[in-house]
C-alpha positions as CSV (number, residue, x, y, z in Angstrom):
1,X,135.5,143.3,115.2
2,X,132.5,142.8,112.8
3,X,130.7,145.5,110.9
4,X,127.7,145.6,113.3
5,X,129.9,146.3,116.4
6,X,132.0,149.0,114.6
7,X,128.8,150.8,113.5
8,X,127.5,150.5,117.1
9,X,130.6,152.0,118.5
10,X,130.7,154.8,116.1
11,X,127.2,155.9,116.9
12,X,128.0,155.6,120.7
13,X,131.0,157.7,120.3
14,X,129.2,160.2,118.4
15,X,126.6,160.5,120.9
16,X,129.1,160.5,123.7
17,X,130.8,163.4,122.1
18,X,127.7,165.3,122.0
19,X,127.1,164.7,125.9
20,X,130.6,165.9,126.6
21,X,130.0,169.1,124.8
22,X,126.9,169.8,126.8
23,X,128.4,168.9,130.0
24,X,131.1,171.8,129.3
25,X,130.8,175.0,131.3
26,X,127.9,177.2,130.0
27,X,130.5,180.1,129.3
28,X,132.2,177.8,126.7
29,X,129.2,177.8,124.5
30,X,126.9,180.3,122.8
31,X,123.7,178.4,122.7
32,X,123.5,175.9,125.8
33,X,120.7,173.1,125.3
34,X,118.7,172.2,128.4
35,X,119.1,168.6,129.8
36,X,115.9,166.2,129.1
37,X,117.5,164.4,132.1
38,X,120.9,163.6,133.6
39,X,122.2,161.1,136.1
40,X,125.3,159.4,137.1
41,X,126.2,156.4,135.0
42,X,126.8,154.2,137.9
43,X,123.4,154.9,139.2
44,X,121.7,153.2,136.3
45,X,120.6,149.7,137.6
46,X,117.5,148.9,135.7
47,X,116.1,149.5,132.0
48,X,113.1,148.7,130.3
49,X,112.5,149.5,126.5
50,X,109.3,149.4,124.6
51,X,109.8,150.3,120.9
52,X,107.9,149.4,117.8
53,X,105.7,146.8,119.5
54,X,108.7,145.0,121.3
55,X,109.8,145.2,124.9
56,X,113.0,144.0,126.7
57,X,114.3,144.6,130.3
58,X,117.6,144.5,131.8
59,X,118.9,144.7,135.3
60,X,122.2,145.1,136.8
61,X,123.0,142.0,138.7
62,X,126.2,141.6,140.8
63,X,127.9,144.2,138.8
64,X,127.0,142.7,135.3
65,X,124.0,143.5,132.9
66,X,121.6,140.7,132.4
67,X,118.1,140.1,130.7
68,X,115.6,140.6,133.5
69,X,113.9,137.2,134.3
70,X,114.8,134.2,136.3
71,X,117.1,133.1,133.7
72,X,119.4,136.0,134.2
73,X,120.8,135.8,130.8
74,X,124.1,137.7,130.2
75,X,124.0,140.3,127.6
76,X,126.4,140.5,124.6
77,X,128.9,143.2,125.8
78,X,130.1,143.7,122.3
79,X,126.7,144.9,121.3
80,X,125.9,146.8,124.7
81,X,128.8,148.9,123.9
82,X,128.2,152.3,125.8
83,X,124.6,151.8,126.3
84,X,124.9,152.6,130.1
85,X,126.5,156.0,129.5
86,X,123.8,156.7,126.9
87,X,121.3,155.8,129.3
88,X,122.7,158.4,132.0
89,X,121.0,161.1,130.0
90,X,120.5,162.6,126.3
91,X,120.7,166.2,125.5
92,X,117.8,168.2,124.1
93,X,117.8,170.5,121.2
94,X,115.3,172.5,123.0
95,X,112.2,172.7,124.9
96,X,109.4,173.2,122.1
97,X,106.7,174.1,124.6
98,X,106.1,174.9,128.2
99,X,103.1,172.2,128.0
100,X,101.6,170.2,125.4
101,X,98.3,171.4,124.1
102,X,97.5,168.1,122.2
103,X,99.1,164.8,122.8
104,X,97.8,163.2,119.8
105,X,99.3,165.8,117.7
106,X,102.7,164.8,118.7
107,X,102.1,161.1,119.1
108,X,102.3,161.2,122.8
109,X,98.7,160.2,123.6
110,X,99.9,156.6,122.9
111,X,103.5,156.6,122.4
112,X,105.2,154.0,120.4
113,X,108.4,154.3,122.5
114,X,108.7,154.3,126.3
115,X,112.0,154.1,128.2
116,X,112.1,153.4,131.8
117,X,115.2,153.9,133.6
118,X,115.7,152.6,137.3
119,X,118.1,154.3,139.5
120,X,119.7,153.5,142.8
121,X,117.8,154.9,145.9
122,X,114.3,153.5,144.3
123,X,114.2,156.1,141.8
124,X,112.8,155.9,138.2
125,X,112.7,158.0,135.0
126,X,110.0,157.3,132.5
127,X,110.5,158.8,129.0
128,X,107.8,158.9,126.4
129,X,108.9,159.3,122.8
130,X,106.0,160.3,120.3
131,X,106.3,160.9,116.5
132,X,109.5,161.9,114.8
133,X,109.7,165.5,113.5
134,X,109.1,166.5,109.9
135,X,112.8,167.1,109.3
136,X,113.5,163.4,110.6
137,X,116.2,164.5,113.0
138,X,114.2,164.6,116.3
139,X,111.7,162.9,118.3
140,X,108.9,164.7,120.3
141,X,109.3,163.5,124.0
142,X,108.0,164.2,127.6
143,X,109.6,162.9,130.8
144,X,107.2,161.4,133.8
145,X,105.1,164.3,135.1
146,X,106.9,167.2,133.5
147,X,104.5,169.2,131.3
148,X,107.5,170.4,128.9
149,X,107.5,169.2,125.3
150,X,111.1,168.4,124.3
151,X,112.9,167.6,121.1
152,X,115.3,164.6,121.5
153,X,117.9,163.6,118.9
154,X,116.9,160.7,116.8
155,X,120.1,159.0,116.9
156,X,119.9,158.6,120.7
157,X,116.5,157.3,120.4
158,X,117.1,154.8,117.6
159,X,120.3,153.3,119.3
160,X,118.3,152.6,122.6
161,X,115.1,151.4,120.9
162,X,117.6,148.7,119.1
163,X,117.7,147.1,122.7
164,X,114.1,146.2,122.3
165,X,113.8,145.7,118.4
166,X,117.3,143.8,118.1
167,X,118.1,142.6,121.8
168,X,121.7,142.0,122.5
169,X,121.5,138.4,123.0
170,X,124.9,136.4,123.3
171,X,125.7,134.7,120.2
172,X,125.4,131.3,121.9
173,X,121.8,131.8,122.9
174,X,119.3,130.0,120.8
175,X,116.6,132.6,120.7
176,X,115.9,134.7,117.7
177,X,113.3,135.1,115.1
178,X,112.6,131.7,112.9
179,X,113.1,133.3,109.6
180,X,116.7,134.3,110.3
181,X,117.7,130.5,110.5
182,X,119.1,129.4,107.1
183,X,120.6,126.1,108.1
184,X,119.8,123.2,110.7
185,X,121.6,119.9,111.4
186,X,120.0,117.6,113.8
187,X,121.6,114.5,115.1
188,X,119.8,112.0,117.4
189,X,119.5,108.2,117.8
190,X,122.4,107.7,115.4
191,X,120.7,109.4,112.9
192,X,121.4,112.8,111.2
193,X,119.4,115.1,109.1
194,X,120.3,118.6,107.5
195,X,118.1,121.2,105.9
196,X,119.0,124.6,104.3
197,X,116.8,127.4,103.2
198,X,117.5,128.9,99.7
199,X,115.5,131.1,97.1
200,X,113.2,128.1,96.7
201,X,112.5,127.9,100.5
202,X,113.5,125.0,102.8
203,X,115.1,121.7,101.5
204,X,117.2,118.9,102.6
205,X,120.9,119.9,102.6
206,X,123.0,117.8,99.9
207,X,123.7,117.6,96.3
208,X,120.1,116.8,95.3
209,X,118.4,119.1,97.7
210,X,115.4,116.6,98.2
211,X,112.0,118.2,99.0
212,X,110.4,118.5,102.3
213,X,107.1,117.5,103.4
214,X,105.3,120.9,103.5
215,X,102.6,119.7,106.0
216,X,105.1,118.6,108.4
217,X,107.6,121.5,107.9
218,X,104.5,123.9,108.5
219,X,104.6,122.8,112.0
220,X,108.4,123.1,112.4
221,X,109.1,126.4,110.8
222,X,107.6,128.6,113.5
223,X,109.9,127.0,116.2
224,X,113.1,127.2,114.3
225,X,114.1,130.3,116.4
226,X,114.7,128.4,119.5
227,X,113.0,126.7,122.3
228,X,110.3,128.4,124.2
229,X,111.8,127.7,127.5
230,X,115.7,128.2,128.0
231,X,117.6,129.1,131.2
232,X,121.0,128.9,132.8
233,X,121.3,126.2,135.4
234,X,125.0,126.7,136.1
235,X,127.5,129.3,135.1
236,X,130.3,126.8,134.9
237,X,130.3,123.0,134.2
238,X,132.8,121.0,136.4
239,X,134.2,117.8,134.9
240,X,132.1,115.5,137.1
241,X,128.9,117.3,135.6
242,X,129.3,116.0,132.1
243,X,128.4,112.5,133.3
244,X,125.8,113.6,135.9
245,X,123.8,115.6,133.2
246,X,124.4,113.1,130.3
247,X,126.7,115.3,128.4
248,X,129.9,113.1,128.5
249,X,128.1,111.1,125.7
250,X,125.5,113.4,124.3
251,X,122.2,112.1,123.2
252,X,122.1,114.2,120.2
253,X,123.2,117.7,118.9
254,X,121.5,120.8,117.0
255,X,123.8,122.8,114.8
256,X,122.3,126.1,113.5
257,X,123.4,128.8,111.2
258,X,121.4,132.1,111.3
259,X,121.5,135.8,109.9
260,X,121.2,138.5,112.6
261,X,118.7,141.2,112.2
262,X,119.7,143.8,109.5
263,X,123.1,142.1,108.7
264,X,124.7,142.1,105.4
265,X,124.1,139.3,103.1
266,X,127.2,137.5,103.8
267,X,127.2,137.7,107.6
268,X,126.2,134.5,109.2
269,X,126.6,133.3,112.8
270,X,126.4,129.5,113.9
271,X,126.6,127.7,117.2
272,X,126.1,123.9,118.3
273,X,124.0,122.7,121.0
274,X,124.8,119.2,122.7
275,X,121.7,117.4,124.2
276,X,122.1,115.7,127.6
277,X,119.8,113.9,130.0
278,X,116.0,114.8,130.8
279,X,115.5,116.5,134.0
280,X,113.9,114.7,136.7
281,X,110.5,115.6,136.1
282,X,110.9,115.0,132.3
283,X,109.8,118.3,131.3
284,X,113.2,119.5,130.1
285,X,116.6,118.7,128.7
286,X,120.1,119.6,130.1
287,X,122.1,121.1,127.2
288,X,125.5,122.6,126.5
289,X,126.5,125.0,123.8
290,X,129.7,124.1,122.3
291,X,132.6,126.5,123.3
292,X,130.6,127.8,126.4
293,X,130.9,127.0,130.0
294,X,127.2,127.1,130.8
295,X,124.8,124.3,131.8
296,X,121.3,125.0,130.2
297,X,118.0,123.8,130.4
298,X,115.5,123.7,127.3
299,X,112.0,122.3,127.1
300,X,111.5,118.7,126.0
301,X,108.2,119.3,124.1
302,X,110.5,121.6,121.9
303,X,113.3,119.2,121.6
304,X,111.0,116.2,121.1
305,X,109.8,118.0,117.7
306,X,113.4,118.8,116.6
307,X,114.5,115.5,117.4
308,X,112.1,113.7,115.0
309,X,113.8,115.6,112.0
310,X,116.7,113.2,112.7
311,X,114.8,110.1,113.7
312,X,111.9,110.3,111.0
313,X,113.0,112.8,108.3
314,X,110.2,114.8,106.8
315,X,110.7,113.8,103.0
316,X,108.1,114.9,100.6
317,X,105.9,112.0,99.3
318,X,107.1,111.1,95.7
319,X,104.4,111.8,93.1
320,X,102.7,109.3,90.8
321,X,102.3,109.8,87.3
322,X,98.8,108.9,86.2
């Protein structure tokens, strides 16, 4: 188990422990705190998280949590952890006011965080989180049309905000921020190019660390985080599919190493994508990630630009002394 997973589980267990406390009978505690909201864990079927300018949505599809959208990309359950339990309801430290005299005073006129929880029976809970309190331990919060002003534990808010700011994509999915990529290997047409990012920036990998044509790389760097279009075509490739989709003898491959958000310096993840045939309309490519059963589709425009890195490597022009 990696450090990130361990930390998430510790946080989840801490919050779960708090929930268990607040679910105990009133007679067992001296200072009961009111619920901000509470629902059965199995009733949660849809989630939308907006936090710090980022937005992600998730739905429960055929009993499994996936990213909302036509691709139905599965979540990384190691990172999802106890999120469904957390989404079933936090506890509040207290009701701060029966109504809010000034929304802007608490950062609730234009909240930076909005959590929407969809429930069975066409029910929905909308949570608005405002500024953090001066002591840094709570957020000001409101729920739907409820006029009360609540204080919500910062731990609960920060854990759920991660669903938007650092989405739990599966490790095999080529979808992250371009600046997280630290190594790229591209094979196409019998050619190969490797690139590595060090303190000096991007260079060709190898003993000489040849310099890259900065003008060409300027066009490549923004797309290093993955194709703009990627979706699952089939959940399980059958033996006859490899020839059908051009994956029996791949047309090329892309291997990437990247650092997850907020990772320790030594932690890197990697994967390799094998490139198959074009789709019938020519706009996409069939691909398979090594070690995964899925048949995926990516956009041809993106792959065409990456493919050129191997076919026509972007070496910097040699300088001429005058």
